C-alpha positions in Angstrom: 192.6 -242.8 -111.7 189.9 -242.2 -114.4 191.0 -238.7 -115.5 188.0 -238.4 -117.8 185.6 -238.9 -114.9 187.6 -236.8 -112.5 187.6 -233.9 -115.0 183.8 -234.4 -115.4 183.3 -234.1 -111.7 185.3 -230.8 -111.6 183.4 -229.4 -114.6 180.0 -230.3 -113.0 181.1 -228.6 -109.8 182.2 -225.5 -111.7 179.0 -225.4 -113.7 176.3 -226.3 -111.1 178.0 -226.2 -107.6 177.2 -229.9 -107.2 180.2 -231.8 -105.8 179.9 -235.4 -107.1 183.0 -236.4 -105.0 180.7 -236.3 -101.9 178.6 -239.2 -103.2 179.7 -242.8 -103.0 181.7 -243.1 -106.2 180.9 -246.6 -107.3 177.1 -246.0 -107.2 177.2 -242.5 -108.8 179.7 -243.4 -111.5 177.7 -246.5 -112.5 174.6 -244.4 -112.7 176.2 -241.7 -114.8 178.1 -244.2 -117.1 174.7 -245.7 -118.0 173.2 -242.3 -118.7 176.2 -241.2 -120.8 176.1 -244.5 -122.8 172.4 -244.1 -123.3 173.1 -240.8 -125.0 175.8 -242.4 -127.1 178.8 -240.4 -125.9 182.1 -242.2 -125.6 183.7 -240.0 -123.0 182.5 -237.9 -120.1 184.2 -234.9 -121.7 182.0 -235.2 -124.8 179.0 -235.8 -122.5 179.7 -232.7 -120.5 179.9 -230.5 -123.6 176.5 -231.8 -124.7 175.1 -231.0 -121.2 176.1 -227.4 -121.5 174.3 -227.0 -124.8 171.1 -229.0 -124.2 168.9 -228.0 -121.2 166.8 -231.1 -121.5 169.9 -233.3 -121.1 171.1 -231.3 -118.1 167.7 -231.8 -116.4 167.9 -235.5 -117.2 171.4 -235.6 -115.6 170.2 -233.9 -112.5 167.2 -236.2 -112.2 169.5 -239.3 -112.5 172.0 -238.2 -109.9 169.3 -237.5 -107.4 167.4 -240.3 -105.8 163.7 -239.7 -106.5 162.1 -242.7 -104.8 159.3 -241.8 -102.4 155.9 -242.8 -101.1 153.4 -241.6 -98.5 154.0 -242.9 -95.0 157.1 -244.8 -96.0 157.9 -247.4 -93.3 154.5 -247.0 -91.5 155.7 -248.2 -88.1 158.1 -245.2 -88.0 155.3 -242.8 -88.7 153.3 -244.4 -85.9 156.2 -243.6 -83.5 156.3 -240.1 -84.9 152.6 -239.5 -84.2 152.4 -241.3 -80.8 155.7 -240.4 -79.2 157.7 -237.7 -81.0 155.1 -235.0 -81.8 153.8 -235.1 -78.2 157.4 -234.6 -77.0 157.8 -231.6 -79.4 154.6 -229.8 -78.4 155.1 -230.1 -74.6 156.3 -226.5 -74.4 155.0 -224.9 -77.6 151.9 -224.8 -79.7 153.5 -224.3 -83.1 156.0 -226.4 -85.0 158.6 -225.5 -87.7 159.3 -228.7 -89.8 161.7 -229.4 -92.6 161.4 -232.3 -95.1 164.9 -232.4 -96.6 165.4 -234.1 -100.0 161.6 -234.3 -100.3 161.6 -235.7 -103.9 158.1 -235.5 -105.4 156.4 -234.4 -102.2 155.0 -237.6 -100.6 157.0 -237.0 -97.4 156.0 -233.4 -96.7 152.4 -234.0 -97.6 152.4 -237.0 -95.2 153.8 -234.7 -92.5 151.0 -232.2 -93.2 148.3 -234.9 -93.0 149.7 -236.1 -89.7 150.0 -232.7 -88.1 146.7 -231.5 -89.5 145.0 -234.3 -87.5 147.0 -233.7 -84.3 144.8 -231.8 -82.0 146.5 -232.0 -78.6 148.1 -228.6 -78.1 149.2 -228.0 -81.7 147.6 -224.9 -83.2 150.0 -224.0 -86.0 152.7 -225.6 -88.1 154.7 -225.0 -91.3 156.7 -227.4 -93.4 159.7 -226.5 -95.6 160.2 -229.1 -98.3 163.5 -228.9 -100.2 165.2 -230.9 -103.0 168.1 -230.4 -105.4 165.9 -231.3 -108.5 163.6 -228.5 -109.7 161.7 -230.9 -111.9 160.5 -233.0 -109.0 159.6 -229.9 -107.0 157.4 -228.8 -109.8 155.7 -232.2 -109.8 155.4 -232.1 -106.0 153.5 -228.8 -106.1 150.8 -230.3 -108.2 149.9 -232.8 -105.4 148.8 -235.5 -107.9 149.8 -239.2 -107.4 149.0 -242.6 -108.6 146.8 -244.4 -106.1 149.5 -247.0 -105.1 151.6 -244.1 -103.6 149.1 -243.8 -100.7 148.7 -247.5 -99.9 150.2 -247.1 -96.5 148.3 -244.0 -95.5 145.6 -244.7 -92.8 142.2 -244.9 -94.4 140.8 -242.1 -92.3 143.5 -239.8 -93.5 143.0 -240.8 -97.1 139.3 -239.9 -96.7 140.0 -236.6 -95.2 143.0 -235.4 -97.1 142.9 -236.8 -100.6 140.4 -236.8 -103.5 140.1 -239.6 -105.9 140.4 -238.7 -109.6 140.2 -240.8 -112.8 143.9 -241.6 -113.0 144.9 -241.3 -109.3 144.5 -239.2 -106.2 145.0 -235.5 -105.4 146.1 -234.0 -102.1 143.7 -231.5 -100.7 144.5 -227.8 -100.6 144.2 -227.9 -96.8 147.2 -230.2 -96.7 149.2 -228.3 -99.4 148.8 -224.9 -97.8 151.2 -225.8 -95.0 154.0 -226.8 -97.3 156.5 -224.5 -99.0 158.8 -226.1 -101.7 162.3 -224.7 -102.3 165.3 -225.8 -104.3 168.3 -226.6 -102.2 171.7 -228.4 -102.3 172.1 -230.0 -98.9 175.8 -230.3 -99.3 176.6 -226.7 -100.2 173.7 -224.4 -99.3 173.2 -222.8 -95.9 170.4 -224.2 -93.7 167.6 -222.3 -92.0 167.6 -222.6 -88.2 165.3 -223.3 -85.2 163.5 -226.3 -86.6 161.5 -228.4 -84.2 161.6 -231.4 -86.5 163.9 -232.3 -89.5 163.0 -235.3 -91.6 165.8 -236.6 -93.9 165.3 -240.2 -94.8 166.9 -242.6 -97.2 169.3 -240.0 -98.6 172.4 -240.2 -96.4 173.2 -243.7 -97.6 174.3 -242.3 -100.9 176.9 -240.0 -99.4 180.5 -240.6 -98.3 181.2 -240.8 -94.6 182.9 -237.4 -94.7 179.8 -235.9 -96.3 177.5 -237.5 -93.7 179.6 -236.0 -90.9 179.2 -232.6 -92.4 175.5 -233.0 -92.9 174.8 -234.3 -89.4 176.6 -231.3 -88.0 174.6 -228.9 -90.2 171.3 -230.7 -89.3 172.2 -230.4 -85.6 172.9 -226.7 -85.9 169.6 -226.2 -87.8 167.6 -227.8 -84.9 166.4 -225.9 -81.8 167.5 -227.5 -78.5 165.0 -230.2 -78.0 164.3 -230.5 -81.7 164.3 -233.9 -83.4 166.1 -235.4 -86.4 164.2 -238.3 -88.1 166.3 -240.5 -90.4 165.8 -243.5 -92.6 165.7 -247.1 -91.5 169.2 -247.8 -92.9 170.7 -244.6 -91.5 171.1 -245.1 -87.8 173.6 -242.6 -86.2 176.0 -244.6 -84.1 177.7 -241.7 -82.3 174.9 -239.1 -81.9 176.7 -237.3 -79.1 179.3 -236.1 -81.6 176.5 -233.9 -83.1 174.9 -232.9 -79.8 172.2 -235.4 -80.3 170.7 -238.3 -78.3 168.6 -241.2 -79.4 165.0 -241.0 -78.2 163.6 -243.8 -80.3 165.2 -245.8 -83.1 165.9 -243.4 -86.0 164.8 -240.3 -83.9 167.5 -238.1 -82.4 166.9 -235.1 -80.1 169.3 -232.1 -79.9 170.5 -231.9 -76.3 172.6 -228.7 -76.4 
């Protein structure tokens, strides 16, 4: 057992409430060893003491341990299914939708959702999107709504024209898209979830957690959905026993709450 690292995990939990033991250890430890060595500390104990004294280093640590890789319409085929099959299913018996983009990173996902729902006219009159992430820095970046142009390469051209404005160094999301999105800091593993969501999108995040942590999260996501609501997961995160969480598969990577 690496007592230095184990003690570091406990200290981080006591200081921030973040439980590093719920992440796959090999991946997380490799990432943090690289960060510790970059700062020229020989032990995690020394590194932790530095984190408590230097806010900039603490923010760097939080950024490194979270996975901030995102783009608009990531895996476009899945977004096509969302638009053509899942949204019509959700609005069959209601005209407003409550949506959650969990682990939203720098905002590409919730803004993609807002673009899609803004253009959906068949029975949808109102929607709201909660966008959460553990990292306050990326949330502040997301609120600005500015991105390099390559981030929107998969957005349909008509949506680009309607919902973004080209600037000298990139593109900016329109205020009409931003107004539907509320950003909030949240630790998925420890914080309580809101409830009665029609759609929860949590993609390309679960792969970094242990099996035990995944089980807890799927249970929490299920409880946060209304009956008939849908959980949308990433392309490497298929749920093999959805019934354990009161879910059923309606399309690959889309799971509906059944009770």
